[in-house]
TINUZA-555272 format. One line per field, with one value per atom (N, C-alpha, C, CB): atom name; x, y, z; residue number from 0. Coordinates in pm, whole numbers, always signed. Glycine has a CB too. Layout:
<tilos>
name <- CA  ...
u <- X  ...
v <- Y  ...
w <- Z  ...
resi <- NUM  ...
</tilos>
This chain:
<tilos>
name <- N  CA  C  CB  N  CA  C  CB  N  CA  C  CB  N  CA  C  CB  N  CA  C  CB  N  CA  C  CB  N  CA  C  CB  N  CA  C  CB  N  CA  C  CB  N  CA  C  CB  N  CA  C  CB  N  CA  C  CB  N  CA  C  CB  N  CA  C  CB  N  CA  C  CB  N  CA  C  CB  N  CA  C  CB  N  CA  C  CB  N  CA  C  CB  N  CA  C  CB  N  CA  C  CB  N  CA  C  CB  N  CA  C  CB  N  CA  C  CB  N  CA  C  CB  N  CA  C  CB  N  CA  C  CB  N  CA  C  CB  N  CA  C  CB  N  CA  C  CB  N  CA  C  CB  N  CA  C  CB  N  CA  C  CB  N  CA  C  CB  N  CA  C  CB  N  CA  C  CB  N  CA  C  CB  N  CA  C  CB  N  CA  C  CB  N  CA  C  CB  N  CA  C  CB  N  CA  C  CB  N  CA  C  CB  N  CA  C  CB  N  CA  C  CB  N  CA  C  CB  N  CA  C  CB  N  CA  C  CB  N  CA  C  CB  N  CA  C  CB  N  CA  C  CB  N  CA  C  CB  N  CA  C  CB  N  CA  C  CB  N  CA  C  CB  N  CA  C  CB  N  CA  C  CB  N  CA  C  CB  N  CA  C  CB  N  CA  C  CB  N  CA  C  CB  N  CA  C  CB  N  CA  C  CB  N  CA  C  CB  N  CA  C  CB  N  CA  C  CB  N  CA  C  CB  N  CA  C  CB  N  CA  C  CB  N  CA  C  CB  N  CA  C  CB  N  CA  C  CB  N  CA  C  CB  N  CA  C  CB  N  CA  C  CB  N  CA  C  CB  N  CA  C  CB  N  CA  C  CB  N  CA  C  CB  N  CA  C  CB  N  CA  C  CB  N  CA  C  CB  N  CA  C  CB  N  CA  C  CB
u <- +8012  +8124  +8217  +8197  +8213  +8309  +8245  +8361  +8103  +8044  +8081  +7858  +8046  +8070  +8243  +7995  +8336  +8461  +8481  +8557  +8429  +8440  +8388  +8351  +8265  +8167  +8276  +7983  +8328  +8401  +8530  +8450  +8560  +8703  +8654  +8773  +8556  +8527  +8477  +8420  +8406  +8362  +8489  +8278  +8601  +8722  +8799  +8845  +8779  +8824  +8745  +8855  +8614  +8529  +8556  +8369  +8576  +8600  +8731  +8571  +8818  +8950  +8947  +9060  +8897  +8863  +8803  +8721  +8698  +8633  +8733  +8495  +8797  +8907  +9017  +8988  +9027  +9132  +9089  +9202  +8951  +8913  +8821  +8879  +8801  +8723  +8760  +8709  +8868  +8904  +8910  +9043  +8916  +8933  +8790  +8974  +8770  +8659  +8627  +8677  +8711  +8677  +8779  +8690  +8716  +8800  +8781  +8748  +8847  +8833  +8721  +8964  +8648  +8533  +8583  +8446  +8704  +8749  +8789  +8861  +8804  +8823  +8681  +8893  +8581  +8459  +8388  +8391  +8391  +8342  +8405  +8367  +8539  +8624  +8551  +8810  +8541  +8469  +8317  +8454  +8250  +8135  +8120  +8086  +8182  +8194  +8220  +8294  +8301  +8341  +8218  +8494  +8171  +8049  +7932  +7981  +7909  +7779  +7828  +7737  +7954  +8001  +7949  +8144  +7974  +7939  +7783  +8014  +7696  +7556  +7511  +7508  +7569  +7504  +7543  +7556  +7641  +7661  +7542  +7808  +7493  +7374  +7273  +7352  +7223  +7105  +7104  +7059  +7178  +7179  +7194  +7093  +7289  +7298  +7186  +7326  +7106  +6982  +7000  +6894  +7117  +7148  +7228  +7215  +7204  +7288  +7320  +7214  +7457  +7500  +7560  +7590  +7518  +7570  +7683  +7469  +7794  +7904  +7971  +8018  +7961  +8018  +7964  +8000  +7804  +7748  +7779  +7635  +7886  +7921  +8008  +7985  +7956  +8003  +8125  +7865  +8181  +8278  +8415  +8232  +8485  +8638  +8630  +8758  +8711  +8747  +8809  +8804  +8866  +8949  +8898  +9047  +8762  +8675  +8648  +8573  +8631  +8627  +8456  +8712  +8446  +8323  +8340  +8267  +8237  +8234  +8253  +8103  +8352  +8393  +8295  +8506  +8278  +8162  +8015  +8175  +8021  +7877  +7804  +7883  +7897  +7805  +7768  +7881  +7832  +7807  +7636  +7951  +7665  +7523  +7399  +7533  +7441  +7352  +7283  +7430  +7400  +7372  +7295  +7481  +7330  +7255  +7122  +7306  +7081  +6966  +6854  +7003  +6935  +6854  +6846  +6900  +6907  +6888  +6780  +7001  +6806  +6695  +6559  +6725  +6574  +6401  +6348  +6352  +6411  +6371  +6358  +6474  +6399  +6357  +6229  +6431  +6201  +6057  +6058  +5992
v <- -3233  -3219  -3133  -3366  -3136  -2994  -2885  -2997  -2877  -2738  -2689  -2734  -2762  -2715  -2690  -2827  -2747  -2721  -2596  -2819  -2580  -2418  -2317  -2396  -2354  -2250  -2206  -2358  -2282  -2274  -2171  -2438  -2195  -2156  -1997  -2252  -1970  -1836  -1751  -1836  -1827  -1779  -1740  -1884  -1791  -1767  -1634  -1938  -1633  -1509  -1389  -1514  -1395  -1272  -1248  -1294  -1343  -1322  -1285  -1432  -1315  -1250  -1096  -1329  -1065  -926  -842  -949  -883  -817  -803  -892  -896  -880  -759  -1035  -750  -688  -533  -757  -500  -388  -342  -371  -406  -379  -268  -486  -221  -104  +8  -121  +0  +103  +188  +35  +321  +388  +408  +524  +417  +428  +324  +588  +307  +222  +291  +54  +244  +300  +233  +293  +280  +230  +106  +341  +122  +9  -116  +52  -120  -209  -255  -146  -175  -212  -295  -95  -237  -331  -462  -262  -470  -577  -682  -518  -627  -725  -773  -636  -683  -721  -826  -626  -841  -938  -1085  -897  -1078  -1207  -1219  -1206  -1103  -1147  -1222  -1012  -1161  -1211  -1349  -1107  -1360  -1484  -1608  -1468  -1561  -1657  -1651  -1613  -1587  -1548  -1654  -1359  -1624  -1700  -1857  -1634  -1893  -2025  -2093  -2056  -2007  -2020  -2024  -1886  -1913  -1911  -1961  -1799  -2071  -2090  -2015  -2128  -1927  -1827  -1731  -1884  -1705  -1620  -1463  -1657  -1423  -1275  -1248  -1234  -1117  -1062  -911  -1081  -897  -765  -703  -762  -570  -513  -417  -454  -457  -358  -281  -437  -320  -245  -107  -314  -83  +13  +119  -25  +123  +204  +312  +132  +410  +547  +633  +640  +705  +801  +754  +806  +806  +772  +654  +914  +551  +439  +453  +350  +573  +624  +696  +698  +731  +758  +679  +758  +749  +672  +657  +768  +534  +485  +450  +375  +430  +350  +213  +363  +177  +47  -56  +20  -169  -258  -206  -295  -81  -30  -94  +126  -133  -190  -342  -190  -395  -539  -522  -618  -435  -424  -387  -300  -317  -278  -423  -176  -499  -608  -719  -649  -746  -797  -762  -792  -654  -598  -627  -457  -588  -636  -788  -574  -870  -995  -1057  -1040  -989  -1043  -1008  -973  -858  -833  -849  -659  -933  -958  -1120  -884  -1181  -1336  -1362  -1434  -1476  -1516  -1597  -1607
w <- +2338  +2444  +2367  +2497  +2234  +2171  +2166  +2024  +2177  +2156  +2311  +2107  +2417  +2548  +2603  +2636  +2505  +2540  +2485  +2502  +2354  +2287  +2376  +2147  +2397  +2486  +2638  +2545  +2684  +2810  +2769  +2866  +2650  +2604  +2582  +2447  +2490  +2465  +2601  +2352  +2700  +2827  +2897  +2907  +2882  +2989  +2898  +3016  +2752  +2718  +2736  +2599  +2747  +2796  +2940  +2777  +3009  +3146  +3164  +3226  +3113  +3130  +3086  +3044  +2984  +2902  +3044  +2745  +3093  +3180  +3322  +3196  +3373  +3477  +3425  +3496  +3314  +3290  +3266  +3178  +3234  +3233  +3328  +3131  +3450  +3549  +3640  +3612  +3627  +3709  +3610  +3789  +3465  +3367  +3364  +3218  +3377  +3382  +3216  +3475  +3136  +3001  +2911  +2957  +2801  +2709  +2562  +2710  +2458  +2330  +2244  +2262  +2157  +2115  +2028  +2040  +1964  +1911  +2014  +1832  +2120  +2223  +2241  +2351  +2277  +2303  +2185  +2339  +2079  +1953  +1937  +1818  +1966  +1946  +2087  +1956  +2185  +2300  +2259  +2454  +2222  +2172  +2075  +2129  +1967  +1878  +1934  +1793  +2024  +2088  +2179  +2170  +2243  +2340  +2265  +2413  +2155  +2069  +2025  +1924  +1985  +1959  +2056  +1963  +2184  +2298  +2310  +2445  +2277  +2312  +2188  +2303  +2067  +1949  +1955  +1800  +2070  +2066  +2156  +2115  +2239  +2377  +2296  +2504  +2181  +2115  +1992  +2109  +1951  +1799  +1699  +1764  +1696  +1604  +1582  +1493  +1670  +1663  +1664  +1781  +1715  +1735  +1632  +1867  +1583  +1473  +1496  +1335  +1503  +1523  +1406  +1627  +1362  +1257  +1288  +1190  +1360  +1410  +1296  +1491  +1183  +1078  +1068  +954  +1107  +1102  +1211  +1092  +1306  +1391  +1314  +1500  +1341  +1292  +1386  +1287  +1346  +1439  +1439  +1594  +1524  +1515  +1624  +1558  +1568  +1673  +1769  +1638  +1782  +1904  +2004  +1870  +1976  +2071  +2213  +2003  +2326  +2459  +2470  +2605  +2532  +2598  +2730  +2534  +2806  +2949  +2939  +3025  +3039  +3013  +3041  +3083  +2950  +2982  +2962  +3121  +2900  +2869  +2744  +2843  +2647  +2544  +2598  +2387  +2684  +2708  +2784  +2826  +2861  +2937  +2837  +3058  +2732  +2645  +2575  +2541  +2543  +2478  +2543  +2438  +2688  +2766  +2784  +2856  +2813  +2819  +2686  +2837  +2577  +2470  +2443  +2355  +2471  +2477  +2571  +2501  +2684  +2813  +2786  +2966  +2705  +2719  +2575  +2780  +2488  +2356  +2310  +2269  +2433  +2409  +2435  +2491  +2371  +2400  +2534  +2275
resi <- 0  0  0  0  1  1  1  1  2  2  2  2  3  3  3  3  4  4  4  4  5  5  5  5  6  6  6  6  7  7  7  7  8  8  8  8  9  9  9  9  10  10  10  10  11  11  11  11  12  12  12  12  13  13  13  13  14  14  14  14  15  15  15  15  16  16  16  16  17  17  17  17  18  18  18  18  19  19  19  19  20  20  20  20  21  21  21  21  22  22  22  22  23  23  23  23  24  24  24  24  25  25  25  25  26  26  26  26  27  27  27  27  28  28  28  28  29  29  29  29  30  30  30  30  31  31  31  31  32  32  32  32  33  33  33  33  34  34  34  34  35  35  35  35  36  36  36  36  37  37  37  37  38  38  38  38  39  39  39  39  40  40  40  40  41  41  41  41  42  42  42  42  43  43  43  43  44  44  44  44  45  45  45  45  46  46  46  46  47  47  47  47  48  48  48  48  49  49  49  49  50  50  50  50  51  51  51  51  52  52  52  52  53  53  53  53  54  54  54  54  55  55  55  55  56  56  56  56  57  57  57  57  58  58  58  58  59  59  59  59  60  60  60  60  61  61  61  61  62  62  62  62  63  63  63  63  64  64  64  64  65  65  65  65  66  66  66  66  67  67  67  67  68  68  68  68  69  69  69  69  70  70  70  70  71  71  71  71  72  72  72  72  73  73  73  73  74  74  74  74  75  75  75  75  76  76  76  76  77  77  77  77  78  78  78  78  79  79  79  79  80  80  80  80  81  81  81  81  82  82  82  82  83  83  83  83
</tilos>
């Protein structure tokens, strides 16, 4: 029950972020990596900490812009196509 409650809280944070950024074409790399860390935390609850992301390895200016929610799609595809 406690884990389910934590999952729902994290999921609501992810959903809120998506709703706030759905109309934005671009976001900063800093916003994208912060979101991905939260998203990976949610996935790790689901997959029993089997997902490791080395976000500190990102190079470049964290004020650079990327497509909104593009990192989420990359992570989703990586998880979907690499799970047994």
